[in-house]
N, C-alpha and C positions, 0 to 999 in steps of 0.2 A: 539720761536726764529726765526727771519726772517733773511735769509742769502741773502745778496745783491751781485750782480755780482762781485764787487771788492774783496769780501772775499774768494778768491780762491788763491792757491789750497786748497781743503778740502779732507779729507779722513774720511769716516764714516763707522761704523760697519753696516753690512747688515744681520741681523739675519733671514731675510726672504729668503736668498739665501743658497743653499746647494751645495755639491760637490760629484761627483761620479768619481772614478778612474776605468778605464778599462785597464788592463795591461797584458802583456805576448807576446810570440812570434807570436801568431795569432791575436793579438788585432786589428790591422789595417783591415785585411780582415773580421774579425767578425763585426766590426762596419760598414764597407762598405756595408754589407748585411742587416743592421738594420736601418740606418739613411737616411734622405732625401737628404743629401748633400754628396759630395765625401769626403772620408777620406784618400784614398791612396795618398801618396806623401806629406802629411802634414809635413812641416819642423819642426824639433825638436828645442825646446827652452830650454836654460839652464840659470840659474841665473848667473849674475845679470840682464840679458836681460828679457824683456817681449815680448810676441808674439804680433807683431805689424801689420802684413799685411795679406792679404787673403791667402798667402802661409803658414801661421802659425796659423791663427785663423779663424774659420768659425762658422756661425750660422747654427744649425742643428735642424731638427724635428724628433720625434719618433712617428710613426703613428700606429694605430690599423689596422687590416686587412681591415676595412671599410674605411681607408683613413683619419680617424679623429685623430687629434693630441693628443697624450697622454702626450707629453712633448715637450718643446723647450729648447735649451741649447746653450751656447757658448763653443766651443770645441777647445782645444789646445793639443799639444804633449809635455809632460814634463817628460822625463826619469830621473831617479835619477843621472845617470852619462853617459858619452859618450859610455860606454861599456854595459850599462844596456838594457834590453828588452824595447820595446815600453811601454809607460805609457801615456794614454790619460786622460785628465781631462774634465769633463762635468760640467760646472757651470749652475745650474738650480734652480728652486724654491724649497726651503727646504721641503715644505709640500707634494711634489710629489717625492722626492728623493728616499725614501725607496721603494716605490711601483715600481718606474722605474728601480731601481737596481735589484729588485727581478724579474721583468719581463724579463729584459735583461739576467739575469742568467739562466732563463729557456731554453734559446736557445744556451747556450755555448756548450752543449753536449760534444764531445770529443776534442774540440778546446783547445789549450793551452792559455787559457784566464781566468783571474780573474776579477770579477765585485765587486767593494767595495763601499758601501755607506759610505763616510767619513764625512758626514755632522756634526756628533756629535764630531768628533775629530779635525776638521779643522774650522778655522774662516775665513769668507769671508768679505772683505771690498770693498767699492767703492771709487775710486779716481777720482777727476775731476780737471782740470787745464786749463790754457790758451793753445790754440792750439800750440803755439810756444814752450811750455815747455814739451810736452808729449815725445819728442824724448830723453829727459834727464832722464825719469823715469826709475829707476832701482829697482830690488828686492834684498832682503838680502838672505843669505844662508838659504835654507830650504823653501823659499817662491816660489810661482808661480804666474804669472800674465799675463793677456792678455788685449789688447786694444780693445775697442768697437768703433763703428762709431761716428764721431763728431756729435754734436747737435747744431743747430743754433736756438737761442731763445732770444727775447728781444734785437736783433741786436748784440748779442755776440755769438761767436763760442766757444763751450766747447769741450775739449777732455776728454775721460773717459777711465778708466781701472778697471778691477776686479783683486784684489790681494788676495791671500789666503796663510795661514800658519797653521802648525799644532799647535793646542792649547796647551799651557803649563801652564795655570792657571795664568799667569802674566798679568798685565794690559798693554795695549798698548796706547800710547798717540794719540788717535783718537778723531776727532770731532764726538760726538755721535748723533748729530742732522743730520738726513739723508734726510731732506726735499728737499734740493737742488738736491741730487742724484736721489731721487724718481721722482721729477718733470722732470729732464732731461730724465729719462727713458721713461716717458709718452710722452714727446715732441719729442722723437726720432721717434715715430710711429712704433717702432719695438716691436712686441708683446712678452709677456712672459706668457706661460701657467702656471696656478696655479691650485690647486685642484678643485676650483669651475668651471673652464672652461675646464677641461679635457674632451676629446671626443666630444667637441662642434663644432669644426671647421675643415673642410678640409683646408689645408694650404692656398689656394688662398683666402679663405673667410676672412683671416686676413693679406692679402698682403704678405705672406711669400715668394712667388716667386719673388716679386718686391724688396725685401731686401736681396736677394742672399741666401735664406735659402733652396732652392731646386735646385738640379742639374738634369735636365731632360735628360742628356746624360749618367748618370751612370747606373749601373745595378739595378736589382730588390731589393726591400726592402718591408716590410709590408705596404700594401695599395698603392703601387706604381702604379698599373693599374688605380685605381680610381683617384689618383692625376693627372696622365697623361691625363686621359680622360677628367677631368675637365678643363685642360689647352687647349687641342686641339679641344674639341667639344664646347667650349664656354658656359658651363652650370653654371658658377658662377654668381649668382644674388645678392651676398652679399659681402661687402667689409669692411675693417677697415677704420675708419675715426677718425680724431681728432675733439674734441668738447669741449665746456666749458659752465659753468653756474655759478651762484653766490651762495656763501655759504648761504646767507640770504634766497634764494628761496628754499632751500632743504627741509625744514620741516622734515618729517619723511622718506623721500626718501633716499634709500641707494645708495652709490657710490661704493660699494664693487664689485670686479669682480663677474660676473654672474648676477648682478642686471639687470632686464629686462627693455626694452625700448618699447614704444608704439607710434602708429600713430593714430590720431583721426578718420581717415576714416575706420580703422579696429581695433576697441578697443578690440576685443575678442582674437586676436592673437598677441603675442609679435613680434615687428619689429626687435629686435636684443637684444644685451646685452653689459654690460660694460666689457671691457677687463682689463684695469688698470686705476687708477685715482690717482691724487695728488693735494694737495693744492698748489697754486702758491707761491713761496718763496718771490716774490716781490709785489704781490697783494693779501693781506690776505683774501679778500672776493671772490676770484676767484678759482674755481675748474676746473682743466683741466682733460680731460678723453680721453682714447682710447676706441672707441666703435666699435662693429661689427654690421652692419645694412643692411637691405634690400635696394637695390638700388632704387626700385620703391617707397618705403616708403619715402626715401629722396626726391624724385621728386614730391611727392604728398602733402607735407606739413610739418608741424613742428613735430619734434621728442620729445617725453616727457619721462622723467625718472620715472620709477616705476609704472606709470599708466597714463591714458589719462588726468588726472587732475594734474599730476606731473609737476615739473619744465621743461621749454622748454630748449632744448640743442641747442646752437648756433654752427653750423658746421664750422670748421676751415680748412685751406689748409694743405695738406700733405707736408712734406719736401722732397719728392722724387716723381718721376713720376711712375705711375702704368704701369706694363707690360700689354698691351692690350690682352684680352682673347676673 
C-alpha cells in the first residue's frame, strides 16, 4: 500500500517500539546519572496533553563505559496523577528494551527507583499529521504521548508523535501500514539504536549532539569522559548521512541496520554501516537510508552497499546543520 502525502493524519502500530518506565522518588536523579541528556526539571505531562516541547520531551542516549551507545530513546515524564511520584517513560527499540531495563536495574542499588520493561504490556503507535494539526492532538485516559521533531520531505512538513497505552486485548482502529511513519523516521536523520547497532557508535558518530541528544553541561554518566573528549578534541571522523538507492539495484544486498558499507579504494575494511532504512511511500523503487560512514571515504569516491560490487548509494543533504567538532 502506497501512502501519499494527502492521506494524513495516520496512526500506525509500531511493533518495533518498546517502552520502559523508571519510577519512584529518586527516579529523576537516578536517570540524570545514567543518560546523555539532562533529566532534572523535565515538565510533567498528564492526559489528555502530550509532551510537546524540549521542556517535556528529550532525546537521550544510554552509553557503555566506553562511550558507545547501548540505546537511544525519547524520554517524557508521565506520573499517574498529580500527587504520584515521578514516572519517566523511555520510548525505544523493542529488541533492546529488556536488556536496557535489566542493565539500568543493576545500578539502582538503594535508590527509591523501579525500572520496568513494559514493552509486552503496552502498545506503541506512531501518529503523523500536518504541522498545523499537532497542537490539537490529545490522548485518552490511560494513554501517554510525546511529540517528535517535524520532518520536511517532498516539500511537505510532517508532525509526529508517539502514543502508548496499556494493552487490553481489544482492537484499536489504526492504519496498520507503517510505511509512512518508518520513512519519516529515516528522513528525520535522527538515529534509533537497535540490537544490530548496539555499541557501534559514540554519540557524535551518528550526529547525536547535533539533534540535541547530548547535554555537555550536565554531570557524569557512563561514558561521559569519552563523549566529551570526542567533542572537544575533534576526534570524530565518522558521521551519519542520508542516502538513497533503487530497489531494482539491491540484488542480494541487505538494507537492514548493521549492513556494512564499502569504498572501492579500501575494499578490505568496511567504511560504515546502515543505521535505519525504509522504502519511500511515494516512490516505490526508492530506498532511503540513514548510514554511518567515514568522512574520508565519502570524500574519496562512491559508497557501496554490502560490498564494493554492491549498489552505489547516492548521498543526500541532512535536514539540520552539524555542530562542528
